[in-house]
Rosetta silent file (secondary structure, phi, psi, omega in degrees, C-alpha in Angstrom):
SEQUENCE: MYTTIKEKVGMLILVMLLICGAVNAQHWRHYCYYPSNRVVTVVVKPDMLHYISNRFNRKERLAMAMAYLKTNKYLTIKQYAKMTQLSRAAAEAELDAFAMNKKNPIQLVIRGKKKIYTKR
SCORE:     score description
SCORE:     0.000 S_00000001
   1 L     0.000  124.709 -178.529  -26.819  -55.967   48.060 S_00000001
   2 L  -101.199  137.621  177.543  -24.400  -57.239   45.497 S_00000001
   3 L  -102.117  145.203  179.730  -23.425  -55.232   42.399 S_00000001
   4 L   -89.097  170.001 -179.238  -22.625  -56.859   39.135 S_00000001
   5 H   -65.892  -37.235  179.672  -19.646  -56.091   36.946 S_00000001
   6 H   -63.520  -38.564  178.126  -21.839  -54.274   34.399 S_00000001
   7 H   -67.449  -40.795  179.336  -23.144  -51.946   37.118 S_00000001
   8 H   -64.249  -43.768  178.446  -19.615  -51.253   38.370 S_00000001
   9 H   -64.065  -41.618  179.383  -18.377  -50.461   34.835 S_00000001
  10 H   -63.032  -42.536  178.514  -21.409  -48.227   34.236 S_00000001
  11 H   -67.692  -37.841  177.800  -20.823  -46.296   37.490 S_00000001
  12 H   -62.734  -42.950  178.654  -17.116  -45.939   36.675 S_00000001
  13 H   -65.513  -41.115  179.086  -17.912  -44.524   33.234 S_00000001
  14 H   -63.127  -45.004  179.686  -20.499  -42.149   34.738 S_00000001
  15 H   -64.518  -41.303  179.642  -18.040  -40.886   37.380 S_00000001
  16 H   -64.948  -38.923  177.444  -15.321  -40.396   34.745 S_00000001
  17 H   -64.249  -41.974  178.872  -17.699  -38.419   32.538 S_00000001
  18 H   -64.283  -40.650  179.311  -18.705  -36.204   35.471 S_00000001
  19 H   -66.717  -42.991  178.904  -15.073  -35.557   36.404 S_00000001
  20 H   -63.926  -39.462  178.640  -14.125  -34.729   32.803 S_00000001
  21 H   -64.734  -39.767  178.765  -17.074  -32.366   32.498 S_00000001
  22 H   -67.653  -41.327  178.991  -16.129  -30.523   35.700 S_00000001
  23 H   -65.516  -41.779  178.963  -12.517  -30.183   34.637 S_00000001
  24 H   -63.957  -40.071  178.979  -13.542  -28.929   31.200 S_00000001
  25 H   -64.210  -40.608  178.295  -15.908  -26.356   32.757 S_00000001
  26 H   -67.230  -35.485  178.950  -13.133  -25.046   34.993 S_00000001
  27 H   -63.329  -45.673 -178.947  -10.801  -24.832   32.031 S_00000001
  28 H   -74.264  -28.253  177.156  -13.233  -22.679   30.003 S_00000001
  29 H   -64.074  -35.897  179.043  -14.156  -20.560   33.026 S_00000001
  30 H   -60.428  -40.595 -178.916  -10.510  -19.508   33.253 S_00000001
  31 H   -74.928  -24.145  178.641  -10.636  -18.115   29.690 S_00000001
  32 H   -70.393  -38.403 -178.039  -13.879  -16.227   30.300 S_00000001
  33 H   -85.234  -26.588 -178.614  -12.382  -14.154   33.121 S_00000001
  34 L  -121.308   92.753 -177.727   -8.924  -13.730   31.634 S_00000001
  35 L   -67.226  153.767 -179.201   -9.127  -12.937   27.920 S_00000001
  36 L   -73.765  162.056 -178.029   -6.205  -13.871   25.750 S_00000001
  37 L   -98.677   29.762  179.081   -3.738  -11.272   24.501 S_00000001
  38 L   -74.466  140.141  178.268   -4.117  -12.159   20.828 S_00000001
  39 L  -116.429  129.851  179.170   -4.086   -9.262   18.402 S_00000001
  40 L  -110.074  125.070  179.528   -5.845   -9.512   15.050 S_00000001
  41 L  -108.943  127.103  178.918   -4.717   -7.129   12.317 S_00000001
  42 L  -107.890  124.015 -179.472   -7.011   -6.471    9.388 S_00000001
  43 L  -107.588  123.285 -179.233   -5.374   -5.101    6.254 S_00000001
  44 L  -110.481  126.065  177.691   -7.659   -3.374    3.794 S_00000001
  45 L  -115.044  143.611  178.420   -6.421   -2.763    0.273 S_00000001
  46 L   -68.255  151.393  179.727   -8.293   -0.739   -2.337 S_00000001
  47 L   -67.264  -37.774 -175.501   -9.869   -2.599   -5.199 S_00000001
  48 L  -136.267  134.456  178.314   -8.342   -0.328   -7.812 S_00000001
  49 L   -85.712  136.656  177.201   -5.304    1.908   -7.615 S_00000001
  50 L  -115.651  123.880  176.583   -5.679    5.496   -8.794 S_00000001
  51 L  -103.125  125.529  179.468   -2.623    7.403   -9.810 S_00000001
  52 L  -108.642  119.958  178.472   -2.999   11.159   -9.760 S_00000001
  53 L  -120.527  130.682  177.351   -0.465   13.080  -11.751 S_00000001
  54 L  -102.029  129.521 -175.190   -0.462   16.819  -11.918 S_00000001
  55 L   -81.511   -8.877  179.771    1.074   18.159  -15.060 S_00000001
  56 L  -106.331  139.483  173.349    2.033   21.510  -13.463 S_00000001
  57 L   -91.001  178.293 -173.517    4.824   22.000  -10.978 S_00000001
  58 H   -62.287  -39.833 -178.721    4.684   24.447   -8.079 S_00000001
  59 H   -65.957  -40.643  178.298    6.418   27.268   -9.924 S_00000001
  60 H   -66.867  -37.083  178.455    4.028   26.993  -12.872 S_00000001
  61 H   -66.653  -36.628  175.916    1.027   26.980  -10.528 S_00000001
  62 H   -64.610  -41.684  177.834    2.330   30.168   -8.865 S_00000001
  63 H   -63.712  -36.488  178.023    2.663   31.764  -12.320 S_00000001
  64 H   -67.031  -39.608  179.301   -0.916   30.727  -13.128 S_00000001
  65 H   -66.374  -41.118  179.759   -2.176   32.297   -9.887 S_00000001
  66 H   -66.676  -39.970  177.249   -0.279   35.512  -10.600 S_00000001
  67 H   -63.984  -37.008  177.975   -1.624   35.660  -14.172 S_00000001
  68 H   -67.645  -38.963 -179.484   -5.155   35.203  -12.831 S_00000001
  69 H   -72.340  -19.010  175.832   -4.618   37.959  -10.252 S_00000001
  70 H   -68.526  -33.139 -176.521   -3.452   40.372  -12.976 S_00000001
  71 H  -101.324  -15.071 -178.391   -6.894   40.250  -14.589 S_00000001
  72 L  -125.179  158.729 -178.713   -9.072   39.666  -11.482 S_00000001
  73 L   -72.466  -40.030 -176.196   -9.286   41.309   -8.036 S_00000001
  74 L  -147.411  164.834 -178.791   -9.037   38.134   -5.998 S_00000001
  75 E  -125.428  128.801  177.339   -8.571   34.369   -6.240 S_00000001
  76 E   -98.838  166.656 -179.550  -10.624   31.825   -4.273 S_00000001
  77 H   -65.467  -40.020 -179.090   -9.619   28.312   -3.301 S_00000001
  78 H   -63.266  -41.956  178.620  -12.307   26.812   -5.526 S_00000001
  79 H   -65.658  -42.456 -179.638  -11.081   28.780   -8.575 S_00000001
  80 H   -66.039  -39.017  178.846   -7.467   27.827   -7.896 S_00000001
  81 H   -64.892  -39.763  179.992   -8.371   24.150   -7.452 S_00000001
  82 H   -69.241  -38.609 -179.536  -10.246   24.132  -10.756 S_00000001
  83 H   -65.737  -44.852 -172.950   -7.403   25.950  -12.545 S_00000001
  84 H   -96.220   -4.940 -178.817   -4.623   23.666  -11.283 S_00000001
  85 L    61.361   34.728  173.818   -6.629   20.437  -11.047 S_00000001
  86 L   -98.790  164.651  173.187   -5.687   19.993   -7.366 S_00000001
  87 L   -73.517  163.545 -178.328   -8.050   18.933   -4.605 S_00000001
  88 H   -62.054  -40.441 -179.614   -9.553   21.724   -2.505 S_00000001
  89 H   -65.246  -43.156  179.639   -7.431   20.790    0.525 S_00000001
  90 H   -68.150  -38.069  179.497   -4.215   20.739   -1.525 S_00000001
  91 H   -65.484  -42.623  179.337   -5.139   24.009   -3.257 S_00000001
  92 H   -64.714  -42.629  179.401   -5.814   25.698    0.083 S_00000001
  93 H   -63.008  -40.859 -178.985   -2.544   24.418    1.571 S_00000001
  94 H   -70.280  -41.518  178.116   -0.570   25.609   -1.438 S_00000001
  95 H   -65.027  -38.104  175.661   -2.185   29.059   -1.516 S_00000001
  96 H   -63.105  -39.284  177.434   -1.521   29.407    2.222 S_00000001
  97 H   -65.242  -39.774  176.431    2.123   28.491    1.592 S_00000001
  98 H   -62.454  -42.325 -177.467    2.322   31.101   -1.178 S_00000001
  99 H   -70.082  -31.152 -179.000    0.826   33.731    1.124 S_00000001
 100 H   -73.728  -28.739 -179.495    3.186   32.891    4.029 S_00000001
 101 L   -79.111  121.246 -176.241    6.260   33.338    1.859 S_00000001
 102 L   -70.285  -18.366  179.794    7.118   37.050    1.784 S_00000001
 103 L   -74.640  -27.288 -179.658    8.876   36.694   -1.590 S_00000001
 104 L   -82.824  139.318 -177.828    5.629   35.800   -3.360 S_00000001
 105 L   -84.463   33.302  178.216    3.326   38.718   -4.238 S_00000001
 106 E  -113.955  136.592  176.794    0.186   36.900   -2.954 S_00000001
 107 E  -128.013  154.435 -178.861   -1.498   37.773    0.329 S_00000001
 108 E   -94.922  133.068  175.760   -4.300   36.170    2.292 S_00000001
 109 E  -128.153  129.725  179.627   -7.446   38.155    3.101 S_00000001
 110 E  -105.357  122.354  178.092  -10.236   36.709    5.227 S_00000001
 111 E  -116.254  101.795 -176.904  -13.738   37.966    4.502 S_00000001
 112 L    67.416 -118.182  177.577  -16.150   36.501    7.000 S_00000001
 113 L   -97.953   -2.849 -172.931  -15.740   32.751    6.738 S_00000001
 114 E  -102.817  138.543  175.923  -14.176   32.842    3.283 S_00000001
 115 E   -97.276  130.624  172.899  -10.450   32.995    2.427 S_00000001
 116 E  -130.341  156.898 -176.912   -9.498   34.966   -0.651 S_00000001
 117 E  -122.692  131.986 -178.963   -6.055   35.724   -2.062 S_00000001
 118 E  -128.168  172.955  173.724   -5.034   39.028   -3.617 S_00000001
 119 E   -78.628  147.762  177.942   -1.897   40.701   -4.936 S_00000001
 120 L   -71.844    0.000    0.000    0.246   42.560   -2.373 S_00000001
């Protein structure tokens, strides 16, 4: 049986395609088992910047707390936050700092789950 040139060229092209496909499959199989070490960093920026400025300094806020305690029995975190325009977390941290300092006449009293601050 004699093969023509067209048949030989066709078989050569078919064999080359099969070899290229096998090599390509082995190449991608390597990446499936061994993932690359690329790191992608996503940076998120806020749409609008908010600047928070408190018009009272720490000494003035302590004076406000002391003035409030002169007329009331105790001071809560919520009342102090509203008075000083601080967030609740910042107000609690600052009142705790005032209570920890022995020079300040504010002390911490815990009633159940609630923290209140009174004069020493």
